[in-house]
C-alpha positions in Angstrom: -7.1 5.4 -9.0 -9.8 7.7 -10.4 -12.5 5.5 -9.1 -10.9 5.2 -5.7 -10.6 9.0 -5.3 -14.2 9.5 -6.5 -15.6 6.8 -4.1 -13.5 8.1 -1.2 -14.6 11.8 -1.5 -18.2 11.0 -2.2 -18.4 8.4 0.6 -16.9 10.8 3.2 -19.2 13.6 2.0 -22.3 11.4 2.2 -21.3 10.2 5.6 -20.8 13.7 6.8 -24.2 14.8 5.4 -26.0 11.9 7.1 -24.2 12.5 10.4 -25.2 16.2 10.4 -28.6 15.9 8.8 -30.2 13.5 11.3 -29.7 15.6 14.4 -30.4 18.8 12.4 -33.7 17.3 11.1 -34.8 16.3 14.6 -33.9 19.8 15.9 -35.9 21.4 13.1 -38.9 19.2 13.9 -38.8 20.2 17.6 -38.5 23.9 16.7 -41.5 23.7 14.3 -43.6 21.9 16.9 -42.6 24.3 19.7 -43.3 27.3 17.4 -46.8 25.9 16.6 -47.6 25.5 20.4 -46.4 29.0 21.1 -48.6 30.5 18.4 -51.6 28.5 19.6 -51.0 29.8 23.2 -50.7 33.3 21.8 -53.9 32.9 19.8 -55.8 31.6 22.8 -54.4 34.2 25.1 -55.4 37.0 22.7 -58.9 35.6 22.4 -59.3 35.2 26.2 -58.8 39.0 26.6 -61.7 39.6 24.3 -64.1 37.3 26.1 -66.6 39.3 28.3 -67.6 37.9 31.7 -69.9 36.4 32.8 -70.0 33.6 30.2 -73.4 32.4 29.2 -74.6 30.0 26.6 -77.3 32.4 25.6 -74.9 35.1 24.6 -71.7 33.3 23.6 -68.7 35.6 22.8 -67.6 35.9 19.2 -64.0 34.5 18.8 -61.5 35.8 16.2 -60.1 33.7 13.4 -56.3 33.5 13.6 -54.3 33.9 10.4 -52.4 30.6 11.1 -55.5 28.6 10.7 -56.0 27.7 14.4 -59.6 26.9 15.5 -60.7 28.7 18.7 -63.3 27.4 21.1 -64.8 28.8 24.3 -65.6 26.6 27.3 -67.6 27.4 30.4 -66.2 26.7 33.9 -68.1 23.4 34.1 -66.4 22.2 30.9 -69.1 22.4 28.3 -68.5 24.2 25.0 -70.1 27.6 24.6 -68.8 28.3 21.1 -66.3 27.2 18.5 -65.6 23.9 16.6 -63.9 22.1 19.6 -65.3 19.0 21.3 -68.5 19.4 23.2 -66.9 18.5 26.5 -63.5 19.8 27.7 -60.5 17.6 26.9 -57.7 17.1 29.3 -55.8 20.2 28.0 -58.9 22.4 28.4 -59.6 21.0 31.8 -56.0 22.0 32.8 -56.8 25.5 31.7 -60.1 25.5 33.7 -57.9 24.6 36.6 -56.0 27.8 36.2 -53.0 26.6 34.2 -52.0 27.0 30.5 -52.0 23.6 28.8 -50.7 22.3 25.6 -50.4 18.8 24.1 -51.2 16.7 21.1 -54.8 15.4 21.4 -55.8 12.9 18.7 -55.1 14.5 15.3 -54.6 18.0 16.7 -52.1 20.1 18.6 -54.1 21.8 21.3 -53.3 24.7 23.7 -55.8 26.2 26.2 -55.6 29.2 28.5 -57.9 30.1 31.4 -60.4 33.0 31.2 -60.5 34.9 34.5 -62.9 37.4 36.1 -62.5 38.9 39.5 -59.7 36.6 40.3 -61.7 33.5 39.4 -61.5 31.2 36.4 -64.8 31.5 34.6 -63.9 29.6 31.5 -61.2 28.6 29.0 -60.2 29.3 25.4 -59.1 26.3 23.4 -56.9 26.8 20.3 -56.3 23.8 18.1 -54.3 23.1 14.9 -54.4 20.0 12.8 -51.3 17.7 13.5 -51.0 17.2 9.7 -50.5 21.0 9.3 -47.6 20.9 11.7 -46.1 17.7 10.3 -46.4 19.2 6.8 -44.2 22.1 7.8 -41.6 19.7 9.3 -41.7 17.5 6.2 -41.1 20.5 3.9 -38.1 21.4 6.1 -36.8 17.9 5.9 -37.1 17.9 2.1 -35.1 21.1 1.9 -32.4 19.6 4.1 -32.4 16.4 2.0 -32.1 18.5 -1.2 -29.2 20.5 0.3 -27.5 17.2 1.3 -27.9 15.7 -2.2 -26.5 19.0 -3.7 -23.5 18.7 -1.3 -22.9 15.1 -2.4 -23.2 16.1 -6.0 -20.8 19.0 -5.6 -18.4 16.7 -3.9 -18.6 14.2 -6.7 -17.9 16.9 -9.3 -14.9 18.1 -7.2 -13.7 14.4 -6.9 -13.9 13.9 -10.6 -11.8 17.0 -11.3 -9.3 16.1 -8.5 -9.0 12.5 -9.8 -8.3 13.8 -13.3 -5.7 16.3 -12.0 -3.9 13.6 -10.0 -4.2 10.7 -12.5 -3.2 12.6 -15.6 0.5 13.1 -14.5 0.6 9.5 -13.3 -0.7 8.3 -16.6 2.0 10.3 -18.3 4.6 8.9 -15.9 3.5 5.4 -16.7 3.6 6.0 -20.4 7.1 7.5 -20.1 8.3 4.5 -18.1 7.0 2.2 -20.8 8.8 4.2 -23.5 12.0 4.1 -21.5 11.7 0.4 -21.0 11.3 0.1 -24.8 14.6 1.9 -25.4 13.3 5.4 -26.0 15.7 7.5 -23.9 14.5 10.8 -25.3 11.4 10.6 -23.1 10.8 13.6 -20.8 7.9 13.9 -18.3 6.7 17.5 -18.0 6.1 19.0 -14.5 2.6 18.4 -13.1 2.4 20.8 -10.2 2.2 17.9 -7.7 5.4 17.9 -5.7 5.6 14.1 -5.1 4.8 13.2 -8.7 7.3 15.8 -10.0 10.0 14.3 -7.8 9.5 10.9 -9.4 9.2 12.5 -12.9 12.5 14.3 -12.3 14.2 11.1 -11.3 12.8 9.3 -14.4 14.0 12.1 -16.7 17.5 12.1 -15.2 17.6 8.3 -15.5 16.6 8.5 -19.2 19.2 11.1 -19.9 22.0 9.1 -18.2 21.0 5.9 -20.0 21.0 7.7 -23.3 24.5 9.0 -22.7 25.8 5.6 -21.6 24.1 3.7 -24.4 25.3 6.2 -27.0 28.9 5.8 -25.7 28.7 2.0 -25.8 27.3 2.0 -29.3 29.9 4.5 -30.6 32.6 2.4 -29.2 31.4 -0.9 -30.7 30.7 0.7 -34.0 34.1 2.4 -34.2 36.0 -0.7 -33.1 34.2 -2.9 -35.6 34.6 -0.3 -38.4 38.3 0.0 -37.8 38.8 -3.8 -37.8 37.0 -4.4 -41.1 39.5 -2.7 -43.4 42.7 -4.3 -42.2 41.1 -7.7 -42.1 39.9 -7.4 -45.7 43.4 -6.4 -46.8 44.9 -9.3 -44.9 42.5 -11.7 -46.5 43.4 -10.5 -50.0 47.1 -11.0 -49.4 46.8 -14.5 -47.9 44.5 -15.6 -50.7 47.1 -14.4 -53.1 49.8 -16.4 -51.3 47.6 -19.5 -51.3 47.1 -19.3 -55.1 50.9 -18.8 -55.6 51.5 -22.4 -54.4 54.8 -21.7 -52.5 54.4 -24.4 -49.9 52.7 -22.2 -47.3 49.3 -23.6 -48.0 48.7 -25.2 -44.5 49.7 -22.0 -42.7 47.8 -19.8 -45.0 44.7 -22.0 -44.7 44.9 -21.8 -40.9 45.3 -18.1 -41.1 42.3 -17.8 -43.4 40.3 -19.8 -40.9 41.3 -17.4 -38.2 40.4 -14.5 -40.3 37.0 -16.0 -40.9 36.5 -16.1 -37.1 37.6 -12.5 -36.8 35.2 -11.4 -39.4 32.5 -13.3 -37.7 33.4 -11.5 -34.5 33.2 -8.1 -36.2 29.8 -8.9 -37.6 28.6 -10.0 -34.2 29.9 -6.8 -32.6 28.2 -4.7 -35.3 25.0 -6.5 -34.7 25.2 -5.9 -31.0 26.2 -2.3 -31.5 23.1 -1.8 -33.7 21.0 -3.4 -31.0 19.5 -5.6 -33.7 17.2 -8.4 -32.5 19.5 -11.2 -31.8 19.1 -14.9 -31.7 17.6 -15.4 -28.3 16.4 -18.9 -28.7 17.1 -21.2 -25.7 20.8 -21.6 -25.6 22.9 -24.5 -24.2 25.7 -22.7 -22.5 27.7 -25.9 -21.9 27.7 -26.7 -25.6 28.8 -23.1 -26.4 31.7 -23.5 -23.9 32.7 -26.7 -25.6 32.6 -25.0 -29.0 35.2 -22.4 -27.8 37.5 -25.1 -26.4 39.4 -26.0 -29.6 40.6 -22.5 -30.5 41.5 -21.4 -26.9 43.2 -24.7 -26.1 45.6 -24.2 -29.0 46.2 -20.6 -28.1 47.0 -21.4 -24.5 49.1 -24.4 -25.5 51.3 -22.1 -27.5 52.4 -20.4 -24.3 52.5 -23.8 -22.4 49.3 -23.3 -20.4 46.6 -25.9 -20.2 42.9 -25.4 -20.6 40.6 -27.4 -18.3 36.9 -27.7 -18.8 34.4 -29.0 -16.3 31.1 -29.1 -18.1 28.0 -31.1 -17.3 26.5 -33.2 -20.1 23.6 -30.6 -20.3 22.5 -27.4 -18.7 19.0 -25.9 -18.5 18.5 -23.7 -21.6 18.8 -19.9 -21.1 17.3 -17.2 -23.3 20.4 -15.4 -24.5 22.2 -14.3 -27.7 24.8 -16.8 -28.8 26.8 -14.0 -30.3 26.9 -12.1 -27.0 27.8 -15.2 -25.0 30.7 -16.0 -27.4 32.0 -12.4 -27.0 31.8 -12.7 -23.2 33.6 -16.0 -23.1 36.3 -14.7 -25.5 36.9 -11.7 -23.2 37.1 -13.8 -20.1 39.5 -16.4 -21.7 41.6 -13.6 -23.2 41.8 -11.9 -19.9 43.0 -15.1 -18.2 45.5 -15.8 -21.0 47.0 -12.3 -21.0 46.8 -11.3 -17.3 46.7 -14.6 -15.6 49.1 -17.5 -15.0 49.0 -21.3 -14.9 46.0 -23.4 -16.0 42.8 -21.8 -17.2 39.7 -23.4 -15.9 36.1 -23.2 -17.3 33.5 -24.6 -15.0 29.7 -24.5 -15.8 26.9 -25.6 -13.6 23.4 -24.9 -12.3 22.2 -22.3 -9.8 18.8 -21.9 -8.2 16.8 -20.3 -11.0 19.7 -20.1 -13.5 23.1 -21.3 -14.7 26.7 -20.1 -14.3 30.0 -20.2 -16.1 33.2 -19.6 -14.1 36.4 -18.7 -15.8 39.6 -18.6 -13.7 43.3 -19.1 -13.7 46.1 -19.6 -11.2 47.5 -16.0 -11.2 48.0 -13.6 -8.4 44.6 -12.0 -8.9 43.1 -8.6 -9.4 44.9 -5.6 -7.8 41.8 -3.5 -7.3 38.5 -5.4 -7.4 36.5 -2.2 -7.2 37.9 -1.0 -10.6 38.1 -4.3 -12.4 35.0 -3.6 -14.5 35.8 0.1 -15.0 36.5 1.1 -18.6 40.2 1.6 -19.2 41.0 1.1 -15.5 44.6 0.9 -14.6 44.2 -0.3 -11.1 42.6 -3.6 -12.0 45.7 -5.3 -13.3 46.1 -3.4 -16.5 42.7 -4.4 -18.0 41.2 -2.1 -20.6 37.7 -2.2 -22.0 37.2 -5.9 -22.4 35.7 -6.7 -19.0 33.6 -3.6 -19.1 32.2 -4.6 -22.5 31.6 -8.2 -21.2 29.6 -6.9 -18.3 27.6 -4.6 -20.5 26.8 -7.6 -22.8 25.9 -9.8 -19.9 23.5 -7.2 -18.4 22.0 -6.6 -21.9 21.1 -10.3 -22.0 19.5 -10.1 -18.5 22.5 -11.7 -16.8 25.3 -10.6 -14.5 29.1 -10.8 -14.7 30.8 -10.9 -11.3 34.3 -11.2 -9.9 33.7 -14.3 -7.9 37.2 -14.4 -6.4 39.8 -11.6 -6.6 42.8 -13.8 -6.0 45.1 -15.5 -5.8 43.5 -17.7 -8.4 40.9 -15.1 -9.7 37.6 -16.4 -10.9 35.0 -14.5 -13.0 31.4 -15.8 -12.9 28.8 -15.3 -15.6 25.2 -15.8 -14.3 22.1 -16.1 -16.5 18.5 -16.7 -15.5 16.9 -19.9 -16.6 13.7 -19.8 -18.7 11.3 -22.4 -17.6 9.1 -23.9 -20.2 5.6 -22.3 -20.4 
């Protein structure tokens, strides 16, 4: 950006200098040449008033020496030179003066002007005034050098202003970019100071507000997860101790107690996974086979649903393209969706996985009446979404944290929730 601003300002200034300097230089050259001719005519006219008549070669008049360096010559009426450094015979400009007219023109390497010398209403001679063409051109060239210097100074000044302006504009943009990077990295305390540029300050204000909102939302989510997990740990530990005591007592409840212990192991694993997600610790995001994960959940949920006489039907492909997602987060999402179908749905529960353009999906549905208010189904502690609490909101947060989406594919009857994850193509 700095380079573009610098090039733009310097380029426009240089173009303006060229556009203005060329006609100005031509005008200056014309003015200098006209001024030289005017002074030559004045010198010749002043000398002509001093020439006595009649003009004779035996007594030539003495001509003055002008201060501007012009060379004066006196010519007789027949065109031969009487005095001065001019050519021996009258040139065309001098002959014009001998004809009664003031003449001026460039002749060879000189700028020449000639005026007639009159006596008793007759032209008796002419005074020729000449100045070297190099002298006139030298004055023009010096004027051009001054104009060129002024033009270069203008371009240099424009470059200095461009550098300052580019720094002034790019500095807040650099700060804005750095703040966006920090925000993307999870630093929600970032604040971009005002820059004095209205457009940039508008963007900075939006970024600051977004960072503040994200900080509040994330802190609330983390607090919830940490509190829920902490509250579950103590009762689970106490339950484990009591069941282990009953198992050691050998009173015939060993199978039931063993099953209960297996369930407690699962609950403890769930707690650990929730704590890990709440701490935002780097999870296992190796390529995940989502179909295999669904099959892994089948055994536990089939038994839970069979206890209330509801079947679980899985439609899983033999393999799905791997997706980069945390297995812990995916298990939590599936648990929430299956629990939601078990508690609030009716009839068979179906789990269908498949491919989408650029990703994979897992649909979880049942045969119930559906969601009462689809707009509030993912709202935390919403009452209009069929009595659902925080589970669906938590599942959506987990899906978005993994770069996916959780949607209400069909509100009902026969509601279906769809989990969508982007596929990671091999490098």
